[in-house]
mmCIF file of the C-alpha atoms, coordinates in Angstrom:
data_MODEL
# 
_entry.id   MODEL 
# 
loop_
_atom_site.group_PDB 
_atom_site.id 
_atom_site.type_symbol 
_atom_site.label_atom_id 
_atom_site.label_alt_id 
_atom_site.label_comp_id 
_atom_site.label_asym_id 
_atom_site.label_entity_id 
_atom_site.label_seq_id 
_atom_site.pdbx_PDB_ins_code 
_atom_site.Cartn_x 
_atom_site.Cartn_y 
_atom_site.Cartn_z 
_atom_site.occupancy 
_atom_site.B_iso_or_equiv 
_atom_site.pdbx_formal_charge 
_atom_site.auth_seq_id 
_atom_site.auth_comp_id 
_atom_site.auth_asym_id 
_atom_site.auth_atom_id 
_atom_site.pdbx_PDB_model_num 
ATOM 1   C CA . MET A 1 1   ? -1.963  1.790   20.954  1.00 0.00 ? 1   MET A CA 1 
ATOM 2   C CA . PRO A 1 2   ? 1.048   -0.446  19.865  1.00 0.00 ? 2   PRO A CA 1 
ATOM 3   C CA . ALA A 1 3   ? 2.301   -0.699  16.317  1.00 0.00 ? 3   ALA A CA 1 
ATOM 4   C CA . GLU A 1 4   ? 0.196   -3.119  14.112  1.00 0.00 ? 4   GLU A CA 1 
ATOM 5   C CA . LEU A 1 5   ? 0.475   -3.762  10.644  1.00 0.00 ? 5   LEU A CA 1 
ATOM 6   C CA . VAL A 1 6   ? -2.488  -5.096  8.631   1.00 0.00 ? 6   VAL A CA 1 
ATOM 7   C CA . PHE A 1 7   ? -1.214  -6.410  5.147   1.00 0.00 ? 7   PHE A CA 1 
ATOM 8   C CA . VAL A 1 8   ? -3.818  -6.632  2.166   1.00 0.00 ? 8   VAL A CA 1 
ATOM 9   C CA . THR A 1 9   ? -2.827  -8.118  -1.035  1.00 0.00 ? 9   THR A CA 1 
ATOM 10  C CA . GLY A 1 10  ? -4.635  -9.476  -4.162  1.00 0.00 ? 10  GLY A CA 1 
ATOM 11  C CA . GLY A 1 11  ? -4.904  -8.978  -7.894  1.00 0.00 ? 11  GLY A CA 1 
ATOM 12  C CA . ALA A 1 12  ? -6.261  -5.933  -9.764  1.00 0.00 ? 12  ALA A CA 1 
ATOM 13  C CA . ARG A 1 13  ? -9.908  -5.221  -8.982  1.00 0.00 ? 13  ARG A CA 1 
ATOM 14  C CA . SER A 1 14  ? -10.043 -7.878  -6.234  1.00 0.00 ? 14  SER A CA 1 
ATOM 15  C CA . GLY A 1 15  ? -11.557 -5.724  -3.773  1.00 0.00 ? 15  GLY A CA 1 
ATOM 16  C CA . LYS A 1 16  ? -8.275  -4.764  -1.843  1.00 0.00 ? 16  LYS A CA 1 
ATOM 17  C CA . SER A 1 17  ? -8.855  -0.994  -1.340  1.00 0.00 ? 17  SER A CA 1 
ATOM 18  C CA . ALA A 1 18  ? -12.492 -1.500  -0.304  1.00 0.00 ? 18  ALA A CA 1 
ATOM 19  C CA . PHE A 1 19  ? -11.395 -4.159  2.193   1.00 0.00 ? 19  PHE A CA 1 
ATOM 20  C CA . ALA A 1 20  ? -8.662  -1.904  3.726   1.00 0.00 ? 20  ALA A CA 1 
ATOM 21  C CA . GLU A 1 21  ? -10.766 1.065   3.908   1.00 0.00 ? 21  GLU A CA 1 
ATOM 22  C CA . ALA A 1 22  ? -13.504 -1.024  5.824   1.00 0.00 ? 22  ALA A CA 1 
ATOM 23  C CA . ARG A 1 23  ? -10.821 -2.407  8.065   1.00 0.00 ? 23  ARG A CA 1 
ATOM 24  C CA . ALA A 1 24  ? -9.451  1.209   8.658   1.00 0.00 ? 24  ALA A CA 1 
ATOM 25  C CA . HIS A 1 25  ? -12.901 2.399   9.607   1.00 0.00 ? 25  HIS A CA 1 
ATOM 26  C CA . ALA A 1 26  ? -13.253 -0.667  11.907  1.00 0.00 ? 26  ALA A CA 1 
ATOM 27  C CA . LEU A 1 27  ? -10.035 0.235   13.664  1.00 0.00 ? 27  LEU A CA 1 
ATOM 28  C CA . GLY A 1 28  ? -10.043 4.015   13.552  1.00 0.00 ? 28  GLY A CA 1 
ATOM 29  C CA . GLY A 1 29  ? -13.605 5.333   12.622  1.00 0.00 ? 29  GLY A CA 1 
ATOM 30  C CA . ALA A 1 30  ? -13.128 8.888   11.612  1.00 0.00 ? 30  ALA A CA 1 
ATOM 31  C CA . GLY A 1 31  ? -9.411  8.809   13.160  1.00 0.00 ? 31  GLY A CA 1 
ATOM 32  C CA . VAL A 1 32  ? -7.625  7.695   9.906   1.00 0.00 ? 32  VAL A CA 1 
ATOM 33  C CA . THR A 1 33  ? -5.047  9.072   7.740   1.00 0.00 ? 33  THR A CA 1 
ATOM 34  C CA . TYR A 1 34  ? -5.021  7.761   4.178   1.00 0.00 ? 34  TYR A CA 1 
ATOM 35  C CA . LEU A 1 35  ? -1.622  7.940   2.543   1.00 0.00 ? 35  LEU A CA 1 
ATOM 36  C CA . ALA A 1 36  ? -1.960  7.899   -1.150  1.00 0.00 ? 36  ALA A CA 1 
ATOM 37  C CA . THR A 1 37  ? 1.149   7.136   -3.348  1.00 0.00 ? 37  THR A CA 1 
ATOM 38  C CA . ALA A 1 38  ? -0.672  7.383   -6.806  1.00 0.00 ? 38  ALA A CA 1 
ATOM 39  C CA . GLN A 1 39  ? 0.526   9.860   -9.399  1.00 0.00 ? 39  GLN A CA 1 
ATOM 40  C CA . ALA A 1 40  ? -1.694  11.327  -11.928 1.00 0.00 ? 40  ALA A CA 1 
ATOM 41  C CA . PHE A 1 41  ? 0.167   11.080  -15.177 1.00 0.00 ? 41  PHE A CA 1 
ATOM 42  C CA . ASP A 1 42  ? -2.823  10.694  -17.464 1.00 0.00 ? 42  ASP A CA 1 
ATOM 43  C CA . ASP A 1 43  ? -6.546  11.163  -17.606 1.00 0.00 ? 43  ASP A CA 1 
ATOM 44  C CA . GLU A 1 44  ? -7.255  7.815   -16.691 1.00 0.00 ? 44  GLU A CA 1 
ATOM 45  C CA . MET A 1 45  ? -5.191  7.931   -13.411 1.00 0.00 ? 45  MET A CA 1 
ATOM 46  C CA . ARG A 1 46  ? -6.652  11.281  -12.688 1.00 0.00 ? 46  ARG A CA 1 
ATOM 47  C CA . ASP A 1 47  ? -10.220 9.572   -12.957 1.00 0.00 ? 47  ASP A CA 1 
ATOM 48  C CA . ARG A 1 48  ? -8.933  6.676   -10.776 1.00 0.00 ? 48  ARG A CA 1 
ATOM 49  C CA . ILE A 1 49  ? -7.515  8.983   -8.167  1.00 0.00 ? 49  ILE A CA 1 
ATOM 50  C CA . GLY A 1 50  ? -10.867 10.972  -8.103  1.00 0.00 ? 50  GLY A CA 1 
ATOM 51  C CA . ARG A 1 51  ? -12.959 7.752   -7.684  1.00 0.00 ? 51  ARG A CA 1 
ATOM 52  C CA . HIS A 1 52  ? -10.828 6.710   -4.682  1.00 0.00 ? 52  HIS A CA 1 
ATOM 53  C CA . ARG A 1 53  ? -11.055 10.267  -3.084  1.00 0.00 ? 53  ARG A CA 1 
ATOM 54  C CA . ALA A 1 54  ? -14.762 10.117  -3.449  1.00 0.00 ? 54  ALA A CA 1 
ATOM 55  C CA . ASP A 1 55  ? -15.133 6.727   -1.956  1.00 0.00 ? 55  ASP A CA 1 
ATOM 56  C CA . ARG A 1 56  ? -13.033 7.750   1.199   1.00 0.00 ? 56  ARG A CA 1 
ATOM 57  C CA . PRO A 1 57  ? -15.013 9.165   4.449   1.00 0.00 ? 57  PRO A CA 1 
ATOM 58  C CA . ALA A 1 58  ? -14.828 13.018  4.386   1.00 0.00 ? 58  ALA A CA 1 
ATOM 59  C CA . ALA A 1 59  ? -13.534 12.976  8.003   1.00 0.00 ? 59  ALA A CA 1 
ATOM 60  C CA . TRP A 1 60  ? -10.418 11.177  7.129   1.00 0.00 ? 60  TRP A CA 1 
ATOM 61  C CA . ASP A 1 61  ? -7.150  13.120  6.392   1.00 0.00 ? 61  ASP A CA 1 
ATOM 62  C CA . THR A 1 62  ? -5.478  12.435  3.113   1.00 0.00 ? 62  THR A CA 1 
ATOM 63  C CA . LEU A 1 63  ? -1.517  12.671  2.588   1.00 0.00 ? 63  LEU A CA 1 
ATOM 64  C CA . GLU A 1 64  ? -0.707  12.273  -1.015  1.00 0.00 ? 64  GLU A CA 1 
ATOM 65  C CA . GLU A 1 65  ? 3.124   11.192  -1.300  1.00 0.00 ? 65  GLU A CA 1 
ATOM 66  C CA . PRO A 1 66  ? 4.512   9.337   -4.060  1.00 0.00 ? 66  PRO A CA 1 
ATOM 67  C CA . LEU A 1 67  ? 8.132   8.937   -2.820  1.00 0.00 ? 67  LEU A CA 1 
ATOM 68  C CA . ASP A 1 68  ? 8.673   9.848   1.103   1.00 0.00 ? 68  ASP A CA 1 
ATOM 69  C CA . VAL A 1 69  ? 6.096   7.440   2.274   1.00 0.00 ? 69  VAL A CA 1 
ATOM 70  C CA . ALA A 1 70  ? 8.007   7.180   5.727   1.00 0.00 ? 70  ALA A CA 1 
ATOM 71  C CA . GLY A 1 71  ? 8.078   11.038  6.107   1.00 0.00 ? 71  GLY A CA 1 
ATOM 72  C CA . ALA A 1 72  ? 4.465   11.155  5.437   1.00 0.00 ? 72  ALA A CA 1 
ATOM 73  C CA . LEU A 1 73  ? 3.584   8.466   7.995   1.00 0.00 ? 73  LEU A CA 1 
ATOM 74  C CA . ARG A 1 74  ? 5.495   10.375  10.581  1.00 0.00 ? 74  ARG A CA 1 
ATOM 75  C CA . ALA A 1 75  ? 3.449   13.542  9.537   1.00 0.00 ? 75  ALA A CA 1 
ATOM 76  C CA . ALA A 1 76  ? 0.032   11.508  9.881   1.00 0.00 ? 76  ALA A CA 1 
ATOM 77  C CA . ARG A 1 77  ? -1.821  12.784  12.836  1.00 0.00 ? 77  ARG A CA 1 
ATOM 78  C CA . HIS A 1 78  ? -4.253  9.726   13.359  1.00 0.00 ? 78  HIS A CA 1 
ATOM 79  C CA . PRO A 1 79  ? -3.300  6.531   15.128  1.00 0.00 ? 79  PRO A CA 1 
ATOM 80  C CA . VAL A 1 80  ? -4.468  4.458   11.969  1.00 0.00 ? 80  VAL A CA 1 
ATOM 81  C CA . VAL A 1 81  ? -3.020  5.021   8.800   1.00 0.00 ? 81  VAL A CA 1 
ATOM 82  C CA . LEU A 1 82  ? -3.945  3.418   5.392   1.00 0.00 ? 82  LEU A CA 1 
ATOM 83  C CA . LEU A 1 83  ? -1.139  3.335   2.844   1.00 0.00 ? 83  LEU A CA 1 
ATOM 84  C CA . ASP A 1 84  ? -2.520  2.730   -0.507  1.00 0.00 ? 84  ASP A CA 1 
ATOM 85  C CA . CYS A 1 85  ? -0.424  1.386   -1.888  1.00 0.00 ? 85  CYS A CA 1 
ATOM 86  C CA . LEU A 1 86  ? 2.869   -0.233  -1.608  1.00 0.00 ? 86  LEU A CA 1 
ATOM 87  C CA . SER A 1 87  ? 2.832   -1.331  -5.252  1.00 0.00 ? 87  SER A CA 1 
ATOM 88  C CA . LEU A 1 88  ? 2.685   2.227   -6.548  1.00 0.00 ? 88  LEU A CA 1 
ATOM 89  C CA . TRP A 1 89  ? 5.250   3.240   -4.137  1.00 0.00 ? 89  TRP A CA 1 
ATOM 90  C CA . VAL A 1 90  ? 7.649   0.631   -5.278  1.00 0.00 ? 90  VAL A CA 1 
ATOM 91  C CA . SER A 1 91  ? 6.993   1.753   -8.972  1.00 0.00 ? 91  SER A CA 1 
ATOM 92  C CA . ASN A 1 92  ? 7.486   5.350   -8.172  1.00 0.00 ? 92  ASN A CA 1 
ATOM 93  C CA . LEU A 1 93  ? 10.958  4.565   -6.540  1.00 0.00 ? 93  LEU A CA 1 
ATOM 94  C CA . MET A 1 94  ? 11.971  2.236   -9.451  1.00 0.00 ? 94  MET A CA 1 
ATOM 95  C CA . LEU A 1 95  ? 10.948  5.116   -11.997 1.00 0.00 ? 95  LEU A CA 1 
ATOM 96  C CA . ALA A 1 96  ? 12.887  7.714   -9.964  1.00 0.00 ? 96  ALA A CA 1 
ATOM 97  C CA . ASP A 1 97  ? 16.019  5.476   -10.547 1.00 0.00 ? 97  ASP A CA 1 
ATOM 98  C CA . HIS A 1 98  ? 16.307  4.118   -6.949  1.00 0.00 ? 98  HIS A CA 1 
ATOM 99  C CA . PRO A 1 99  ? 18.271  0.757   -7.069  1.00 0.00 ? 99  PRO A CA 1 
ATOM 100 C CA . ASP A 1 100 ? 16.504  -2.406  -5.868  1.00 0.00 ? 100 ASP A CA 1 
ATOM 101 C CA . ASP A 1 101 ? 18.554  -2.593  -2.492  1.00 0.00 ? 101 ASP A CA 1 
ATOM 102 C CA . ALA A 1 102 ? 17.686  1.021   -1.767  1.00 0.00 ? 102 ALA A CA 1 
ATOM 103 C CA . ILE A 1 103 ? 14.059  0.363   -2.371  1.00 0.00 ? 103 ILE A CA 1 
ATOM 104 C CA . LEU A 1 104 ? 13.859  -2.599  0.007   1.00 0.00 ? 104 LEU A CA 1 
ATOM 105 C CA . ARG A 1 105 ? 15.847  -0.580  2.546   1.00 0.00 ? 105 ARG A CA 1 
ATOM 106 C CA . ARG A 1 106 ? 13.185  1.941   2.478   1.00 0.00 ? 106 ARG A CA 1 
ATOM 107 C CA . VAL A 1 107 ? 10.381  -0.638  2.852   1.00 0.00 ? 107 VAL A CA 1 
ATOM 108 C CA . ASP A 1 108 ? 12.458  -2.105  5.913   1.00 0.00 ? 108 ASP A CA 1 
ATOM 109 C CA . ASP A 1 109 ? 12.846  1.147   7.435   1.00 0.00 ? 109 ASP A CA 1 
ATOM 110 C CA . LEU A 1 110 ? 9.236   2.088   7.007   1.00 0.00 ? 110 LEU A CA 1 
ATOM 111 C CA . LEU A 1 111 ? 8.196   -1.267  8.787   1.00 0.00 ? 111 LEU A CA 1 
ATOM 112 C CA . ALA A 1 112 ? 10.689  -0.710  11.463  1.00 0.00 ? 112 ALA A CA 1 
ATOM 113 C CA . GLU A 1 113 ? 9.876   2.922   12.219  1.00 0.00 ? 113 GLU A CA 1 
ATOM 114 C CA . ASN A 1 114 ? 6.043   2.272   12.243  1.00 0.00 ? 114 ASN A CA 1 
ATOM 115 C CA . THR A 1 115 ? 4.342   3.288   15.651  1.00 0.00 ? 115 THR A CA 1 
ATOM 116 C CA . ARG A 1 116 ? 0.761   3.116   14.501  1.00 0.00 ? 116 ARG A CA 1 
ATOM 117 C CA . THR A 1 117 ? -1.850  0.837   13.294  1.00 0.00 ? 117 THR A CA 1 
ATOM 118 C CA . LEU A 1 118 ? -0.681  0.761   9.572   1.00 0.00 ? 118 LEU A CA 1 
ATOM 119 C CA . ILE A 1 119 ? -2.740  -1.051  6.895   1.00 0.00 ? 119 ILE A CA 1 
ATOM 120 C CA . VAL A 1 120 ? -0.852  -1.708  3.597   1.00 0.00 ? 120 VAL A CA 1 
ATOM 121 C CA . VAL A 1 121 ? -2.481  -2.397  0.361   1.00 0.00 ? 121 VAL A CA 1 
ATOM 122 C CA . THR A 1 122 ? -0.361  -3.902  -2.332  1.00 0.00 ? 122 THR A CA 1 
ATOM 123 C CA . ASN A 1 123 ? -0.734  -5.928  -5.458  1.00 0.00 ? 123 ASN A CA 1 
ATOM 124 C CA . GLU A 1 124 ? -0.108  -9.605  -5.755  1.00 0.00 ? 124 GLU A CA 1 
ATOM 125 C CA . VAL A 1 125 ? 2.078   -9.791  -8.797  1.00 0.00 ? 125 VAL A CA 1 
ATOM 126 C CA . GLY A 1 126 ? 3.708   -13.186 -8.657  1.00 0.00 ? 126 GLY A CA 1 
ATOM 127 C CA . LEU A 1 127 ? 0.702   -15.341 -9.732  1.00 0.00 ? 127 LEU A CA 1 
ATOM 128 C CA . GLY A 1 128 ? 0.853   -14.619 -13.524 1.00 0.00 ? 128 GLY A CA 1 
ATOM 129 C CA . ILE A 1 129 ? 3.322   -15.472 -16.318 1.00 0.00 ? 129 ILE A CA 1 
ATOM 130 C CA . VAL A 1 130 ? 6.914   -14.473 -16.346 1.00 0.00 ? 130 VAL A CA 1 
ATOM 131 C CA . PRO A 1 131 ? 6.903   -10.833 -17.797 1.00 0.00 ? 131 PRO A CA 1 
ATOM 132 C CA . ASP A 1 132 ? 8.421   -10.518 -21.371 1.00 0.00 ? 132 ASP A CA 1 
ATOM 133 C CA . ASN A 1 133 ? 10.626  -7.616  -20.398 1.00 0.00 ? 133 ASN A CA 1 
ATOM 134 C CA . ALA A 1 134 ? 13.385  -6.685  -18.006 1.00 0.00 ? 134 ALA A CA 1 
ATOM 135 C CA . LEU A 1 135 ? 11.568  -3.649  -16.327 1.00 0.00 ? 135 LEU A CA 1 
ATOM 136 C CA . ALA A 1 136 ? 8.452   -5.842  -15.751 1.00 0.00 ? 136 ALA A CA 1 
ATOM 137 C CA . ARG A 1 137 ? 10.441  -8.788  -14.335 1.00 0.00 ? 137 ARG A CA 1 
ATOM 138 C CA . ARG A 1 138 ? 12.486  -6.296  -12.122 1.00 0.00 ? 138 ARG A CA 1 
ATOM 139 C CA . TYR A 1 139 ? 9.288   -4.757  -10.758 1.00 0.00 ? 139 TYR A CA 1 
ATOM 140 C CA . ARG A 1 140 ? 7.681   -8.114  -10.075 1.00 0.00 ? 140 ARG A CA 1 
ATOM 141 C CA . ASP A 1 141 ? 10.899  -9.172  -8.303  1.00 0.00 ? 141 ASP A CA 1 
ATOM 142 C CA . VAL A 1 142 ? 11.239  -6.004  -6.145  1.00 0.00 ? 142 VAL A CA 1 
ATOM 143 C CA . LEU A 1 143 ? 7.428   -5.817  -5.373  1.00 0.00 ? 143 LEU A CA 1 
ATOM 144 C CA . GLY A 1 144 ? 7.380   -9.434  -4.410  1.00 0.00 ? 144 GLY A CA 1 
ATOM 145 C CA . TRP A 1 145 ? 10.435  -9.029  -1.966  1.00 0.00 ? 145 TRP A CA 1 
ATOM 146 C CA . ALA A 1 146 ? 8.779   -5.930  -0.556  1.00 0.00 ? 146 ALA A CA 1 
ATOM 147 C CA . ASN A 1 147 ? 5.426   -7.731  -0.238  1.00 0.00 ? 147 ASN A CA 1 
ATOM 148 C CA . GLN A 1 148 ? 7.304   -10.550 1.650   1.00 0.00 ? 148 GLN A CA 1 
ATOM 149 C CA . ARG A 1 149 ? 8.850   -8.145  4.059   1.00 0.00 ? 149 ARG A CA 1 
ATOM 150 C CA . ALA A 1 150 ? 5.490   -6.360  4.814   1.00 0.00 ? 150 ALA A CA 1 
ATOM 151 C CA . ALA A 1 151 ? 3.594   -9.813  5.260   1.00 0.00 ? 151 ALA A CA 1 
ATOM 152 C CA . ARG A 1 152 ? 6.271   -11.101 7.544   1.00 0.00 ? 152 ARG A CA 1 
ATOM 153 C CA . ALA A 1 153 ? 5.983   -7.869  9.712   1.00 0.00 ? 153 ALA A CA 1 
ATOM 154 C CA . SER A 1 154 ? 2.205   -7.844  9.730   1.00 0.00 ? 154 SER A CA 1 
ATOM 155 C CA . THR A 1 155 ? 0.146   -8.992  12.586  1.00 0.00 ? 155 THR A CA 1 
ATOM 156 C CA . GLU A 1 156 ? -2.843  -9.421  10.278  1.00 0.00 ? 156 GLU A CA 1 
ATOM 157 C CA . ALA A 1 157 ? -2.713  -10.417 6.562   1.00 0.00 ? 157 ALA A CA 1 
ATOM 158 C CA . TYR A 1 158 ? -5.355  -10.950 3.846   1.00 0.00 ? 158 TYR A CA 1 
ATOM 159 C CA . LEU A 1 159 ? -5.551  -12.202 0.234   1.00 0.00 ? 159 LEU A CA 1 
ATOM 160 C CA . LEU A 1 160 ? -8.351  -10.831 -1.586  1.00 0.00 ? 160 LEU A CA 1 
ATOM 161 C CA . ALA A 1 161 ? -10.018 -12.515 -4.529  1.00 0.00 ? 161 ALA A CA 1 
ATOM 162 C CA . SER A 1 162 ? -13.008 -11.533 -6.441  1.00 0.00 ? 162 SER A CA 1 
ATOM 163 C CA . GLY A 1 163 ? -13.864 -9.385  -3.504  1.00 0.00 ? 163 GLY A CA 1 
ATOM 164 C CA . LEU A 1 164 ? -13.601 -12.173 -0.787  1.00 0.00 ? 164 LEU A CA 1 
ATOM 165 C CA . PRO A 1 165 ? -10.922 -11.906 1.726   1.00 0.00 ? 165 PRO A CA 1 
ATOM 166 C CA . LEU A 1 166 ? -8.906  -14.862 2.732   1.00 0.00 ? 166 LEU A CA 1 
ATOM 167 C CA . ARG A 1 167 ? -7.268  -14.482 6.258   1.00 0.00 ? 167 ARG A CA 1 
ATOM 168 C CA . LEU A 1 168 ? -3.536  -15.536 5.947   1.00 0.00 ? 168 LEU A CA 1 
ATOM 169 C CA . LYS A 1 169 ? -2.502  -14.542 9.438   1.00 0.00 ? 169 LYS A CA 1 
# 
C-alpha cells in the first residue's frame, strides 16, 4: 500500500475524531493503529481520554506517545495509523521546551518518513481572534505552520464544522 495522508481539521467539538475514526475503519477495518498524543494531567483530561478509548474499536491497537510520534509510527504494526492529534503533539513539544524550528522539523520528518496510510487529526486554531498572550500566539502560529505542512502533504483533506465534513482536497 503506498503512503497516503488524510488530513482532518476543524474546531473543538466539530466531529474531527469521529470522522477520522470512520475514515480509518473504512480504510483499514480492524487493521488500524491508533496513535494518541494526549497526556492526562487532570481529571477532566483523564475522563476525555477514557471516552476516546471507549469509542475506539477493541480490535484496534493503541499506542500512547506524547513526544516521539515518529518512533511510535515506525512501531505501529498496521498499514493504517490514526494520529489523534497533531495539535496536542505540538503542544506537548512546546511544553517540553522544544524551539519552534525543531517542532516543525519533527513534523516535516514525520511526514517524509511515513510509509503507511496516516490519518492526521488536528485543530484549526486560526479562525478566532488573536490570543492575548505570547504563549497562546506562539502555539497558534506553530500549529498553523504544522497544519499547513500536513495539509500540503495530504492526499485527502477535510474541514469539519458542526459534525459536517467539507472535502478540501
